[in-house]
N, C-alpha and C positions, 0 to 999 in steps of 0.2 A: 348278328346283333339280337339281343333278347329285349323285348318290349312288353311290359306288363302295365296295363292302363285301367285304373279305377276298378280293380278286382275286389270283389267281396266273395268270401267263401265260408260256408259252414258245413262241417261233416254231418252226415245223416245221423241224427240221434245224439250229437255232442257239439258243444260250443268250443271245446278245447282245440287249440291250434288254428282258430279261425283267422281269416284275413279281413281287414276293414279298410275299404277304399284304398287299396295299395297300388301305388304307381311306381315303376322302377324301370330304368333303362340300363342294360349292361352291354358295353361295347365289346367288339371282338378283341380277344387277347387279354381282357381284364381278369384279374383275380380278385374276387369279391368275397369277403368274410361276413357271414351272418352270425350275430351274437344275440344273447338275451336269455332270460329265464326259461326253464323247461315249460313247454306249452305256449310259447310266445308267438309261434308261427314260422320258425326257421325251417323246420322240416316240410311244412306245407308249401313254402315258396319253392323248395327243391322239387316237390312232387308236381307243382304247377309247370315247372320248366321241362321236366322229363316226360310229361304227359300222363303220369299216373292219376293226376286230377285233370280232367274228369273221367278218364277212361277206366280207371280201376277203383279209385276212392270216390264214392258217390256223395253228393251233397248239393247245396244250393250255390250256384256259381253265376255271378254276373261280372261284366267287364270283359276285357280281352287280354289274351297272352299270345305273343307270336315269337317263334324261334327261327332265325334266318328267313324271315318272311312267311313262315308257315303258321297258320292259325292252329294252335294246339288242339282246340276243341274239335276241329275238322280234320285232323291228321291222325291216322291210326298209329298205335304204339309201334308196330313193326316197321313203319316208315320212319319213325323217329330214332330207332335203335342205332342206326349208323351215324346219327347226328349228335345225339346226347347219350353219354355214358354215365352210369350211376353206380356209386359205391355206397351201400347202405350201412347204417350203424351196426346192424347185426348181419354179418356176411352170410350166415346160414340161410337167411331168408331169400338170398338170390342164387344159391347154389343149385345146380341141376345134376351134377355128376357125383360119383362117390370117391373119385381119385383126383389128385391135383392136375395131372396132365389133361384129363378129360374136362375138368372145369375151365382151365385156361383156354382150351381150344373150342369150347362149346359154342360161343357166339360166332366164331368164324365158320364152324361147321354148319351152323343154323342158317347162314346166309349163302351157303353153297360155295364157299371159297375153295379153290383147288387144293387137294391134299398136300402137295409139296409146299405151297405157300403157307398152309396152316402150320406145318411142322417148323418151317423157317421162322414164322412169326413167334411161335411158342418159345423156340430156343433163343431168339433175339430178346424177348421180354424177360426170360429167366436170367440171361446174362446181364442185361441192363439193370435189372432190379436185384441182382446178386442173390437169387433164390434157387440156384441149381440144386441145393441140398433139399429143397422142398418138392422137387419133381418125383414122380412115381411114388407118392405117399397117399395113404388113405386120408380123406377129408376128416373122418371121424377121430383120427388120432392127432390132429393138429391142435395147437394152442389157439386161443382166441385171436392173438396177434398174428399168428401165422395165417389163419383163415382170412384176416383182413388184407394181408399182402397178396394172397392168392386172388382175392376179389379185385384188387387193383389191377393185377396182371390180366385177369380175364376181361376186364373192361378196356384196358389199354390196347389189347390185341387188335381190336376193331378200328383203332385210331379215330375216334369221333372228335369233332371240332370242339365240343362242349363237354366238360366234366362236372358232374354234380356229386359232392361227397357229403354224407350226413354223419357227423361225429366220427371221422375216420381214425382218430387217435385213441378212441375210448378204451381199447383193449391192448394198446401197444406199449412196450417198454421204451425207454429213452433211445436205445440203439435203433429199434424199429421205427421210432418217430423220426430219427435222423434219416433213415432210408426213405420214409414217406416224404420227408421234406425234399430229398434229392429227386424223387419221382415227380413231385409237384413242380420243382424248379425246371426239370427237363420238359414237362408239359408246357410250362409257361414260356420257355425258350423256343418251343415249337409253335408258339402263337395260339395255343389253345385257350379257350375261355374257361375259367375255373370258378365254380361257386361252392363254397365250403361253409357248412353249418357246424360250429364248434364251440366247446366250452374251454378246452385247453388251448391257450393262444400263443404261448411263448415261441413255438416253432414256426409261427406264421408272421412274426413281427416284420421280417424283411421281405416277405413274399406278397403280402396283401396290398393291392392298389387302393382298395376302399374297405372300410368296416362299417357295416350297417347294424345298428342296435335296434331290435324289435321289442315291442311291448304290446300285449293284447292285439296282435295282428297288424300293428302299425309301425312304421319306421320312425323312431323318436330321436335318433341321432345318427349323423353320417360323418365319418372322418376320412380324410385323405391319407395317403401313405406317410407323408411327413408328420401329420398330426398323430398317427398311430405310433410312430417311433418315438415321439416326444412324450407319450403317456408315462406318468410316474406310477409307482405302486399306490400312492394315495389316490391318484386319478381313477385307477381301475377299481379300487375298493369303493370309491364313491359311486362309480357307475354300476357296481354290482357284477363285475366280470372278473375272470381269473387274471392273474398278473401276466405281463408280457415278458418277464424274465425270471428264471428260476433263482437268480441271485437275490431276488426280493423276498423269497420265501425263507423264513427263519424259524428256528426253534425258540419259542419264547416262554413256554409254560414250565412250571415246576413239576418234576416227576413225583407224583404222589401215590404211585402204585405200591401196595402193601401185600406181600405174599408170605405165607407162613410155611409153604411147602412147595415141592417141585412136581411137575407133571412129567412123566417119563414115557417116551416112545421107544420101542425096541423092535428090531427085526422088520423094519418097514422096507420090504423088497417087493417090487412090482414091475413087471415088464410087459409092454404091449406086444401084440402079435408079430410086429416087425422085428422083435428081438433087439432093437437098438434104443428104444426110448422107454423111460420109466423112472423109478427112483430106487436108490440103494442107501438106506440110512440105518446102520446097525444100532445106533443109540443116540437119542437126543433128549436132553433135559431142559425143561422150560419152566418159568415161574407161573404158578397159578394166580388167579385173580389179577391178570394182566391183559393188556391188549398187544398181541404179538403180530407184527407185520411179516408176511412171507413174501420176499422179493426175489428177483432174478430175471434173467432174460426170458423172452418168449420161448417156450419149449423147454425151460429148465426143469420142469416137474412140479411147479407150484400148485396148480389145480389138481394134479395127480396126488400130491401129498395131502391136500385138503380132503379129497374124496376118500383116501385111505384112513385118515384120522377119524372120520365119522363112520367108517365101516361100510362104505358103498361098494368097495371092490372086494369081493369074496375071496379072490385068489391070494390076497395079501394075508399072510399068517401073523402079521405083527400084532403087538399088544400095546395097550395104553394103561399106565398105572397112575391112579389118582386116589388120594386119600387112603392109601394102604391097600386098595383093591385093584386087581388087574382085570381089564376088559378086553375080550377078543372082539373080532369084527362085528358079529351079530349083536353082541351086548352093547357095543359103542353106539349103535343106532338109537338106543334108548336114552343115551345121555348127551347126544350131540344133535344140533340143529344146523343145517347148512342152507345158506342163501346162495343159489347158483349164479354163475356168471351170466347165463342166459335165463332170465327169470320167467320167460314165457313157458318154460318147462315145469314150473311149479305154481302156476296160478290156475286154480281148478274151479272156483266157485262162481256164482252168478253176480256177486257184488263185492266191492272192496271190503266192506265191514265183515261179510261172511268169511272172506279170505283170512282176516286176522283172527276171527273167532275160532276158526278151524285149528289154529295153533294152540289154543288154550285147552289143554287135555286133562286138567285136574277135574275129576268127577265130582268133587265136593263143591265146585263153583256152579251156581245156578245160571240159567240162560240170561237172566236179567243182569247178573253180575258180569257175565262174559260180554254182553253188549256194552255195558258201562266201561269196562276195561278196554275194550276195542276202540270205543269212541275217544277215550283219553289218549290212547296211542296215536290214533289218526290225527287228533288235534295237534299233538306234539310235532308231527311231520307234515303239517299243512295239507292234510288229505281229507278233512272233514266234509268239504263240499262234494267230494267224489265218493262218499261212503256207500251210496246206493247205486253207483255206476258199475257196469261190468268191467273187470280189470283189463280186458282186451281192448276197451275203448279208450284207454289212457295213453299218454305219451310215454316214450321210453323211460324218461326220468321218473315219471309218476309210478310206472310199473315197478321200477327199482325200489322206490320208497315203500310201495305196498308190500313187497317181499321182505324188506327190512322191518316193517311194522310187524309182520308175521313172526319174524325171528325174535323181536323184542317181546312179543306176547308169549313166546315159548318159555316154559319153566325149566328147560334143560340147562345144566351147568356149563356146557361148552357150546359156544356159538361160533360158526365158521362162515365168514363172508368172502365170497369170491368176486372181486372187483365191485365193491358196493357203491363206488362213486361214478361208475360208468353212466354217462348221460346226465349227470347232475351239474347244475349251475353252481356258482360260488355260494350263494345263500344256503342252498340245500345241502351242499357238501359240508358246510360248517354245522348245519343242523344235524346231519347224520353223525358227524364227529361227536357232537354233544350228547346224542342219544347213546352212542357206543360207550362214551365215558360213564354215563349213568349205569349201563349194564355192568361195567367193571365195579362201580361203587356198590352194586347189588351183590357182588361176590362172584360174578361170572368170569370165566376165562374165555377170551375172544381171540380167534385167529382171523387175520385179514390178508387175503391174497390181493396185492395191489401194485399198480405202477404209478400211483399218485403221490408224489413227494409232498405236496401241500397237505394232503389228507393225513399222511403218516405223521408229519410234524405237528398236526393238530391234535392227535389223540393217542398215538401208539407209544408203548413203553419199552418194547423189546423188538429186536430185528433178527430174523433168520433168513440168510441168503442162500439160495440154491443155485447150483450150476451143474448141468449135465446129470441131474438127478441126485446130487450129493450136497450135503451141507458144507459150505465153504466159510461161512461166518455165522456167529451166534453171540449176540451181545445186547446189553441193556442200552436203551436209547436215552441220552441225556445231553446236556449242553456241552459235555466234554467229548462225546462220541458222535455227535450228529455230523461231524466233518466226514466220517467214514461213509455215512449214508449219502451225503451230498456228492462225494466223489463218485460213488457208484452211478448216481443219476445224471451227473454232468460229464463223466468221462468213460461211459460204457463203450466197449469195443466189440 
């Protein structure tokens, strides 16, 4: 059993994600869903349970937290490792190995398990999770969703009684989410206690025993399983959380995209070192001044295509033709701006405002004008109060919005967003959709790699679907074609 009594916590140097007089009991075998806006304290509750607070994340802590009778504050992290398993929002932050086999077995090796047991458990996990194809692969060549599944396997190998997952679906396609749902169901049937902080909720509707909605570090609403399943689309909208059924997500806006010309990609051929994964796109024509969603299963080549569009992969000899001019890889770096899937790789400065100002490269704009423009963008994305904070002190969703703000500040004609709604709550997802629509209205061409059906229906004009590195669908999104999109998200195999 997990018992949290009258806990107050503030991170050192930040009030974000604080907990306010939080009391919570989680019984053995319960599946508890933590919801709420970015920065409401969901992740902090998980860190309290797995011991990262107070042993890793420092701050002011009062009250008590016990797991299976152990006082968290008095128990070393290594003593908790076999009791509480954690899957982070960004799986890269928990990886120790460079290959998938080594990562899955690392925890078992670390506690001195016999080699034959380690191999047996690795093979069992791979079979149960249907990830045999991911064995003997480089971690660096996996998609974000594939990394997340490997993280789940590496935690499951130790068979802890308690599982803590922080936004586990953030980088997963619908097929991978169904696999995750199966994994969670198996853990639940084994009697494990599961705590999940999530924004995407539809796959948890039948699994959650309780839903706790947090706001400013407090539990403001608690629902039982029957109440969760009875929630309507109007209910979730009113509560500010994502819908509990994809059937509730509909295309309602008029398509107002106007393009006078096409953007052409030719000879986009790129293969990773394993010789099996990459992209092969002889020619692809797309409308300019549009918002183009790039969809497909995890590992289909979506992020690889995005990197090649903006010229980050030098080995790709493909060209991009825009406005009658053809751009090779090096030249594309000057006309494209990419917001990466893991935004930690592109946050460099000492403050959120400086991060946005860094993207304003027009030499004719004065520093005062840059500051004013940056502050305008930060206000649009609800980031004004964090303008002087260090980007690394923000929550995952706030970091994502900071990177998006930098992209908006860019004067480049082509913007590429890789999973821009990862870690975003309902309100901020809608907000980002609105800002991206403004970019289109400014004449930008926007590419979005995403698994988020709700986000696509909120702002995208065109769909490109990849499978095994090749384009299998390329169509305009409107009220007549959205059924093709919906079928992909609900019937993936």
